[in-house]
N, C-alpha and C positions, 0 to 999 in steps of 0.2 A: 465617432471614430473618424480620424483623418489619416490618410496614407501620405506621410511626409515625403517618402522616396522609396524607390525600389530599383534593384539592379541584379542582373544575372551574374553570378559569381563562379559558376562552373557549368559543365555540360548539362547538369540536371538540377542545379541549385539556384535559388534566388535569395537575396537578402532584402527584407522589408523593414521600414521604420514606421511604426504605427503609433499614433498619438491618441490618448484618451483625454477628452475635454475635462477641464476642471470641475464643472458642474456634475458630470457623470461620475467622476472619480469621488467627489464628495458624497454623492448619494450612495455609492458602493461602500465607502468607509462607514457611513451611518448604518447601513444594513448589516455590515459585519459586526459593528459594535453591539447592536441589538441582539444579534445571534450568539456572540461569543463572550459578552460581558460576564456571564455567570462563571466563566473559567478563572477569573482573576480575583485575588483576595486584596481588598483595600480596607485597612483598619477603620472601624466605625460604620461600615456599611455591610448589609447582607449581600451575599453573592448575587450578582446580576443587577444590583441597584446602585452601584458606585457610578458617579458621573464620568463621562468619557474623558474629560480633561484631566481628572485625577489618575485614571488608569494610564493615560498617555504620559503623564508626568512621572509615574512610578516605573513603568515598563518601557518607556521610549515613545517618542512622538510618532514613530512609524509603525507602532505595534499592530495596527489594523491594515496597513498599506498593502502588504503582500497578499493577504487573503482577499482584499478588495480587487487587486489586479487579477488574481486567479478567477474571480467571479465575472469580471467584465471581458477578460481576454478571449474566451471562446467565440462570443458573438462578434467581437471586433475582428478577430482573425478570419472568421467565415466571410465577413463583409469584404475584407481586403482581398481574399482569395477570389471571391466572386467578381469584384471590380477588375482584377487583373486577368480573370479567366484562366487561372492556374488549376492544375489537377494534381494535388499532393498525393504522394505514395507512402508517406511516413509521418509520424508525429512531428510537429514543428519544434524547433529549439528556440526558446525565447529568453532574452536577457533584458533586465530592467536598466535602461539608460539613465532615467531620472524619474522621481515620483515625489511630488509635493502637492499639498492641498491647494496652494495658490495657482500652480501651473498645470496641474494634472499629471499624467504619467506618459512616458515615452518608452517604447519597447523596440528592441532590435530582434527580428525574427528570421531564422534561417529555415527555408522550406526546400524539401527534396520533392521534385515533381516527376511526373511520367515523362519518359524520354521521347524525343522526336526520332521516329524510326523511318528509315528508307528501305524499300524492298525492291527486288528485281521483278522478274517475270512471274505473273500469277494467272495468266490466261493461256489456254492451249497446252496445259500440262498433260502428262500421261500417267496412268496407273492401272493396275490389274485388280479386279474384284473377284475374290474367291467365294463361290457359293456352294454350300454343302447341304445335302439332304440329311434329315434327322436320322440319327442312329436308332434303330428300333430297340436296341438294348437299353438306351437312355430312357426311352418311353417306358419300358418294363421296369426300370429302376425307380422311376417316379411313381408308377402304380404301386410298386412294392412299398415305397415310403408311405403312400396313402393308406395302404393296407395295414402297415405297422402303426401309424398314428391312430387308426380306428379299431385297433385290436382291443380285446378285453382281457383282464387278468383273472386267472383262476389259481387257487391255492393247490399246491402239489405236495404229495407225500413222497415223491421220488427224489433221488439224489439231484442236487443242483447241477445244471449244465450251462454252457454259454448261451446267452440270450435270456436266461431266467433273471428274475429280480429277487435278490436275497436281502432280507431284513436282518441286520446284524448289530451286535454290540462288539466293540473292540477297544483294546487298550494296548498301546505299543510301548516298548522299553528298549533301551540300549544298555548292554552290560547290566541288566536288571534294574535300571533306573528309568522310570516313566519320563517322557519328554512332552513339552508343551505342544498342544495340537494333535496329540496322538491318541486321543480318547473320544469316543462318541457312543451314543446309545440309540437304537432304533434307526440306524442308518440304512437307507434303501440303496442298494448297489446293483446296477445292471452288470452282470458278469460278461466279460469280454469287451466292455466299453473302453477300457484303458483309463478309467477315472483314477485308480489307485496306482501306486508305484509298481514297476514291473515285478511280476511273480506273485502278487497278493491275490488277485482274482482267480488265478489258475489254481491256487491251493484251497479256495472255497468250493470250487467245482468238485463234485463227487460226494459232498457231505449232505446230510438230510436235516430237516428242521428238528431242533432240540439238541443237536450235537454241539459240544464244546471242543475246541482244538486250537493248536498253535499254528501260526503262519510265520515262517521265517523268510525274511527278505533282506536285500542289501540296497541301501539308498544309492541312487546314481551319484557319480563323482561331481556332476555339475548341479546337484540339487540346490534349490534356492536358499534353504536353511543351512548355512555353513557348518553349524554344529552337528548336523546329521549327514552331510555329504560323504558318501563312501562308507558309511557305518553299517554294520550288521545289526538288524533289529528283529525282535520277536513280538508278535501281536497275539494277545489272548483274544480269541474270537468265540462268540456264542451265536449260533444261527437260529433265529426265531421262526422264520417263515421263508418258504420258497414259493414264488409265484411264476407261472408260465403265461406267455402271451398266446391267446387264442385268436387266430387270424380268420377273417371272414373269407368265404369263397368268392373268387373273382367272377361274379356273375351280374345279372341285371339288378338284383336286389342290392348288391354292393354299390352299384352305380347310383341307384336311387337314394341310398343312405348317405353317400358322401358328396353328392353333386346334384345339379338340377337336371341331369340327364336320366332318361328312362331305361336306357340299355347300356351294357358294358361297352359295346362297340362304339356308341356315341361318345362315351366318356374317353375312351382311348383315342379316338379321332381328335377330340378337343385338345387333349394333352399334346398329341403330335403336332396339331396346327399351331398351338401356342409356342412350342419349342421351335418350330420352323420359323415362326414370326420373329422370335428372339434371335435366332441364328442369322436371319436375313438382316435384321437391324444391326447386329454386330458386324456383319460383312460391310454394311453401308457405312458405319462409323469408322471401320478400319480403312476403307477406301478414302474417306474424307481425311483421315489423319495422314495417309500417305501423300495426299495432294498438298495439305497444309504444311507438312514437313518439308516439302520441296520449296515452298515459299520461305519458310524459316531459314533455310540454307542461304538465302539471298539477303538476309537482314544486315543492315548497316546502322550502327548506333551504339551508344554507351548506355547499358542498362544498369541502373542502380542495384547494388547488391541487396539492399533492403527489400526490393520487390521479391527476390527469391526467398529471403528469410520470412517475409509475410506469408508467402504461399505455403512454405513449410509449416508455419504456425497453423494455418487453416487446415492443412492435411492432417496434422497431429490432432487438432480439435475434432475433426470429422471421425478419426479413428477412435478417439476416446468416447465420443458420443455413441458409436456403434457398439463399443464394449459395454457401455452403460445399459444399452437396450437389451443386452444379454445378461445383465445382473453383475457385471464385472466392473473394475476400474483400472485406469491406466497404470497406477502405481503397482497394483498386484500383478498385472500383466508383465511389467518390467522385471519384477522380482522372479517370477516363474521362468522368464526367458533368459535371466541373467544379464540383462542389458541395462545400461544407464541411459539417461535422457539424451545425452549428447550423441551416443551411438544410434539410438532410436531415431533421432531427428536426421542424422546423416543418411539413413535409409530412404528418406523422402526427397533428398536434394535433387537428384537427377530428374525425378518426376516433376518436381516444382519448377525446375529450370525449363523443362520442355513445355509445361503448361503456360508459364509466363511468356515465353517467346512466341508460342502459337497465338496467344491472345493479342500480343502487341502487333504481330504480323497481320492478323485479321482486322484489328482496329485501324491499321494503316490503310488497308483496302477500303474500309468503311469511309475513311476520310477522303481518299482519292476518288472514289466512286460516288461520294455524297449520298450514301445509303442511310435511310432513316426508317424507323418503325412508325407506321400509320396508327391512328386511333383504332382502326379496325383490327390491325395486328395485335395491339395491346389488349383490346377487348377479348379477342379469341384466346390469347395466352392466359388472361385472368380466368376465363371460363374453364380452360383446361386444368389450371391449378386448382380451382374451386372443386371441380369434379374429382380430381385425383385425391384431394384431401377431405372431401365431403364437407366443404365449407360454403358459406354464402360469398358471392362475388364481392360484395361490399366489404366483407371481412378481410378478404385477400388484399383488396386495395388499401385497407387501413393498416395492415401489418407489413406489407412489402413496399420497398421504395420503387415507385413506378419509373423513375428515371433510370434506375439500374436495369429494370425489366426491359425498357426501351433499348438500352445499350446492348443487352444480350440478344435481342431480336435483330438488331442491326448487324451484329456479328454473324448471326445465323444466315442473314442475307448474303454476307460476304462469302460464307461457305457455299451457299447455293450458286453464287456467281462463278466461283472457281470450278465447281462440278459441271455446271452447264456448258462451260467453254472447254472442258477437258475431254480427252479421249480415254474412255474407260473400257478396258478389255475384260470381258467375262471369262473367268477361268474355272473350269470344273476341277475339283480335287482329284489327284491321281488315284487310280484304283489300287486297292491293296494287293500286294503280291500274293500269288497263289501259294497255298501251303505245299510243303514238300511232299513228294510222293509217298514217303514212308508214313506220313501223318494222314494222308488221304489216298489209300491204295486205289488203283484203277480197277474198274469192273472187269470181270472175266469176259472174254469174247462170247457172244451168243452162239448157241448151237445152230447148225445148219437148218435143222428142223424148225427152230424158232424163227429163223429168217423167212422160211417159206410161209409160215403161219402169218408172219407180219405182213407179207405181201398180200 
C-alpha cells in the first residue's frame, strides 16, 4: 500500500488516495479467480476448471478486479489510517480511480473522523449529591419476591382466585369464526398477572377445576393484530387444574433455604446493605453526570451526525439483546407496542446525543491532562471483568480489545479529576410531609391521675 496523498476536506472529513501495488493486485486477482471460477460457465470446461484468460475473455477483463479490490482494501485502509493517526467514526466511502493488472489499483477514500473538541471550565465545578436511606418497604418487597420465587404449588379444589395458576384449554372466535392464535391447550395462566387481554383472567376467577365456560372480552382498539382490534370475542374455556402458591414462613429456616445466612435477621440486613450500596452508587453516578453535564455545556466543535446515529444503533442493539435474554425479540416487541422502527429509534436519540457529547468532553480532558491507563490499571480491570463473568483473565484479554479498555480507563480518570477538584454538597432528601390530622388522629390528653403516676 502507498498513500499517494491526503487532504482535509471538511471539519471532520479527509480524502485519501491509496495505491495498491501491481504485484499485490495480481496476487489478489489470482486468489479471487481460484475462489470464484466455479461460478462461471465456459463451454468445454467443467465449472471451476476453465482457464482464467478464457473467463476474462467471455465475461470481461476486469471480471475479478472488484472482488480483488474488496479483498485488499481493508488492510490497505487500516494501514493508511494508522499512518495518518486518524480516528474514523464511520465506514469509509471508497471509489476506484483506476485498476489495471499492469499498474495496480488506485482508490479515492473519504473518511469521517472524530471531531476536535474544545471545552471550557472543568475544574472547580459545583454539584449537590443526594443520599437516601433505604426504604424498609423496599426491603420487605424484595423479601416478598424471594418468598414468591421459593414458593411451592399445591393443587386446589377451591374456586380459582387472583394469584392462583390455572391450567386451561381455550379457543377464541369473533362472530363465531375462530381466529389465528386464539387457541391453546394446557396453558398455564397466573391469574391477575395481566398476561391476557383485559377482562379474560377476571372471568376465570371463581371457577373450579373441571368446569367449562365462556369468557367474553373486547380486544383493545390499539391491539397489534388489526383484524382483531376493537372486536368483541368469545373464548370457550375448560379449566383443568387450579394450583395455589404455598409460601414459606419468614423465619430462620427460610433464610437457610434461600441464602448462605443462618438467620432471617442476617438475610434482611444483607438485602438492606445491598440496596444501600446500590443507592449510594446511583447517587455517586448521578453526581458525576451533573458535573460532566456542566463540561458538556462548554463544548465547542462540529460533531458528525453519524456519531449520534452509531450510538442509537448500539442502544437499539443493547435493547434487543435484553429482550432476547427474556425470550422475546425486537420485531415482536414493536408489534405489541404498535411502533415502527423509525419511531423506536427516535426514542433513543436524546440519550445518544447526551452520551456522545459526554464522551467527547471527557476525551478532551484526557488529551489536555495527558491521562493514560497504566498496565496496573489494565490488569486490575481485566481481573474485575474476569471475576464478574467467571472467566479466566487470559480469556478476557483474548476477546476484549485492550486498547478500548485502556481508553475507557483513561476516561474514568478524567471523571475522577473533575470530582476531585469539584465542590460537592451532601444533601439529605426532604422529609415526607406529615399525614393530615384526620388520617392520624391525635392521642387524647392523659388523665391527671396518669400524670401523677408518670412522675
